[in-house]
N, C-alpha and C positions, 0 to 999 in steps of 0.2 A: 597251607603249610607255613607261610610267613607268620600268621597269627599264632599258630601253635608254637613256633620257635620263640616268638616274643614272650608268650606267657611262661614258657619254660625258663627263659632268661630272667624274667621278673621273679619267679619263684626261687631261682638260684641266688639272686641278689638278696632276697629276704633271708634265706637260710645263711648265706655268708655273713651278712650284717649282724644277724643274731649271734653268731659265734664271736665275731669281732667285738660286739658290745659287751659280751660276758667277759672276754679276755681283758677288756678295758675298764671293767669295774661294775657292770650290771650284775644283779644276782644270778647265780648259776641256773642254767636251763630257763632263763627269763630274759633273753636278749630282747625279745619282743613279746609282751603279753598285754593285750589290749585291756582285758578285764582288770588285771593287777594294776596296770598303770592308771586307769580311770579311778580305781579304788584309792590309789596313792594320792591322786589329785584331790579327790573328795576329802581325804584326810588332811592334805595340805591346806585346804580351805576351811578346815575346822568342822566339816560336816560329820565326821566321826573322830573319836579320840583314841583310836588304837595306835599307840605311840610308835610301833615298829613299822607302820605302813603309811607314812605321811611324807609326800614329796610331790612337787609339780613336775611331772615327767615330760620333758621336751619332745619325746618321740610322738606323743599324742598330738601336740600342737603342730608338729611337723607334718604329720599325716594329713591333717585338715588343710593346712596351708599349701602343701604340695598338690593336693587334689584340687584346691580352689584355683591356684595359678594355672594349672594345666587345663582345667575345665574352661577357664576364661580364654586361654590361648587358642584352644581348638573349638571355641564357640559351643561348648556343651553345658555351660553354666546356665541354669534356669531356676528361678525362684518359684517353688511350688510348696503346697502344704494343705492341711485341712482334712487329711484322711484319718479319721478316728484317732485324734491325738491322745485322748485319755487312755484308750486301749494300748496305743503304742508306748506310752509311758509305763503302763503296767507290764507290758511285754519286756521292756528294757529292765525293769526291776527283777522280773522272774529270770531273765537271761543271766543277770549278774548273780542272783541267788544261786543258781545251779553252778555257775563258774566258781563261786567262792566256796561251795561245798567240795568241788573237785580240787580247787586251788589252781585255777588257770582257765583261760579261754581256749577255744579250739586251736588257735595258733600256738599257744604255749603247750597244749597237749602234744602237738607234733614235735615241738622242740624238746619237750621232756622225753619223748620216745627216742628222739635222735641223740639224747644224752645218756641213754641207757636206763631211764626210769621206767621199769616195767609196769608200774601202776597205771601209766598212760595206755598200756596195752588193754587194760580192763576198761578204761574210759572210752577208747576209740569205738568199740562196738556199741557202747551206750549212745555216743553221738550219732552213729549211723542209724540206730533204732529211732532216735528222736527225729532225725530228718525224715526217715521213712514214714513215721507217724504223721509228720507234717504234710507229706505228699498225699496221704490219704484224704486229708482235708482239702488240699488243692484240687485233687481229682473230682471232688464233689462240688466244687465251685466256691471254695472259701475266698473271701475278699474283705478287706477293710475299707473298701470304697476308693473312688478315684481321688487323686490329689488334684487340686485346682491351682491355676496360675495365680501368683500373688505379686504384690509390689516388690521390686528388686531389693528394697531394704531388708526384707525378711530373709532373703537368700544370703545376705552378707553377715547374718548373725553369727554363724559358726566361725568363719575366719576372724571376725572381730573378737569373739571370745578367746580364740586361740592366741591372738596378739596380746590381749590383756593378760592372759596367763603367763605369757613369755615375759612381759614387762614386770609382772609381780615376781617371777622367778629371779630376774636379774636384780631388782632393787630390794627384794626380800624384806618387805615391811613387817612390822611387829605382829600383824594378825595372820601371817602365814606360818604354818607349822612344818617343821622338818624333823624327820626321825634322826635320833642320835645313835640308834642301834637297830639291828634287824634289816630286812630287805629294803625298807624305805631309806636307809642310810647309805645304800650301795648304788652308785651311779657312775657311768662313764662320763668323760668330759662333755660339757655343754655343746661344744662345736660338733662333736661326733654324734651325740644323741639327736640333736636337732637336724643335722645333715642327713642322718640315716632316716629319720622320720620324713623329711622332705622328699628324699629319693624314693622311698617306698610309697609315699603318697602319690607321686607322679606315676610310678609304674602301676600301682593298683588302680588308679583312675583310668589309665589307658587300656588295661587288660581285663578290668572287671573282676580281678582276683577276689575270690570269696570261698572260704572253706565249706560253708554250707552249700553254696551254689554248686560246688564241685560234686558233692554227693547227690544233691537233688537232681542235677541234670543227668547223672548216671542212672538214677532210678527211673526218672520220668521219660527220658529221651534216648537213653543209651549213648549220651554225648559225653565224651571224656575230655573235652577241650579244657575246661576249668580244672579238672583233676590233674592235668599235666603240671600246672603251677603248684598245686597241693603237694604232689609227689616230689617236685624239684626242691621245695623247701626242705623236706625230710632228707632227701639224698645228700644235698650239699651241707646241711647242718650236721648230719651223721659223719660225713667225710671230714668236715672241719673239726668235729669233736674227737674223732679218732686220731687225726694228725697232731692235735694240740694236747692230747692226754686228758681231755675233758669227758671222755666216754667212760662212765662208771656204771656198769650194768647191775641190776638188782631191784628188789622191792623195798627193803627197809632202808632207813637213813638216807633217803634221797632229799635233795634240797627243797624246802617248802613243799612237802608232799606228805601224804599219809597212806596207810595200807588198809583202810576200810573199803574193801573192794566193792561191796554192794552200793555204797554211796558215791564212790568214784564213777561207777557205771550209771547210776540213776541221776547224779548231778549233771553229767554230760548229756543224758537223755533230755533233761529239762532244757539245757542250752540249745540242743539241736532242734527240738520242737519249737521253742520260742523264736529261734532264728528264722525258721521257715515262716512262721506266722507273722513275723515282723518284716520279712523280706530281705534279710541279710544277716551275716554273722557280725560280731562286734566290730571287726575292722571295716567291713563293708559299710556299716552304719556311719562310721566316721568319714569315709570317702564320699558317701552320698551327701552327708552334711556339708562337706566342702564344695559340692556341686550345686548347692543352693536348696536342697530338699529339707525343709524344716520338719517334715515328718520324721526323718532319720535323726535330726538333732533332738527332737522330743524323746526318741528312743534312747539316745545317749544320755540325756538328762535322767531318764528312768534308770539307766545303769548306775549313774552316780548316786541317785536316791536309793537304789537297791544296795549299793556298797555301804552307805551310811546306815541303812536299816540293819543289815546283817552284822555289822561291827558294833553298832551302838547297843544291840540286844544280845551280843555274844553268840550269834548263830552261825558264823562262818566256820569252815573247817580249819584245822590246825595240824601241825605235825603229829599231835597226839591223837587225832582222829576227828570224828564228827559227833557232836553232842546229841542227846535225844531230841532236844529242841530243834537242832539243825536238821535232823532226820525228818521231823514233822514238817519242816519248811519245804523239803523236797516233795513230800507227798501232797501237801497243799498246793505247791506250785504246779505239779502235774495236773491236779484236779482243775485248777484255774485255767490252765492252758487248754484242756479239753473243753471247758465251758466256753472260752473265747472262740476256739475253733468251731465247735458245733453251733454256737449262737450266731455266728456270722454266716454260716451256711443256711440256717433257718431263715435269717433275715433276707438273704438273697432269694431263697425259694419263695418266700411270702410275697416279695415284691414282684416276682415273675408271675405268680398266680393272679395278683391284683391287676397287673397289666393285661394279662390274657382275658380276665373277666371284663375289663372295660372295652377291649377290642371286640368281644362278643356282643 
């Protein structure tokens, strides 16, 4: 009972902070969006040149550092890695591709819904379908292999990178890019954004908060523990939006959204399936990175690379909709995810047969 109350409180804090961040300057319905913020950071570092989405978002650095400090304090920090890093990088790219077709990660999907953006109502079943497809692979023995213990220095990579990005944000050297218009130009004060990231990082580390995990556990185990946090984010964000006049229901003219419903659905299907195969939603990958898991950090790198790819080639969705090339990316992403899922099941089964043959 105590654990369930804690995760409800954690979800409520995330929902409340999302509302406060928007009121303080973050883009509407984007108080917290892991995919959007990683994309903005990629742009800020010059990995893509989409001028309206370039900024070093402190929330991301705060999430990693909050998880790192907490993991160190409770002695859960452990440097591990080596579990199919190339595939994890690709999964991160595909996860970002799906998110940028929908225009938001699973967390922003919930926040968009809480803000009255009914396009997220179309995306939510797509996310559930993606997670369900992922559980089919899990039931058949899907695995990317075990992570191995590594030298402690590897585990410190994520918090070190987070600190470097914070320093770059503060000193703003010439090679950092900042949007002068669009969502990338909109940000709450540094102290608030960093503080919010740190607090959510602490809470997410302690509660294992994960949007994908919430749905996966319901499907596989009928366990609604993580779902309580998922639901609390929505309820508190919805209440906050209603109280502050930010709840604007409808499909058209929603902030940083489009009404191409097929691709909203399928984009989040890609995100859900990729999240299961990678072992966590975008936010969970950041938290695991802070705990010392370099496999998760590789997935985050893949997300940054995916953001650069999508924007450099004009494949990301926009308020005008999803281009034919972007639609093909969704189809190709789904195909690649099925190949990765099925390929790792076959690899596991083959290894089992060889072991049985030797024993005979």
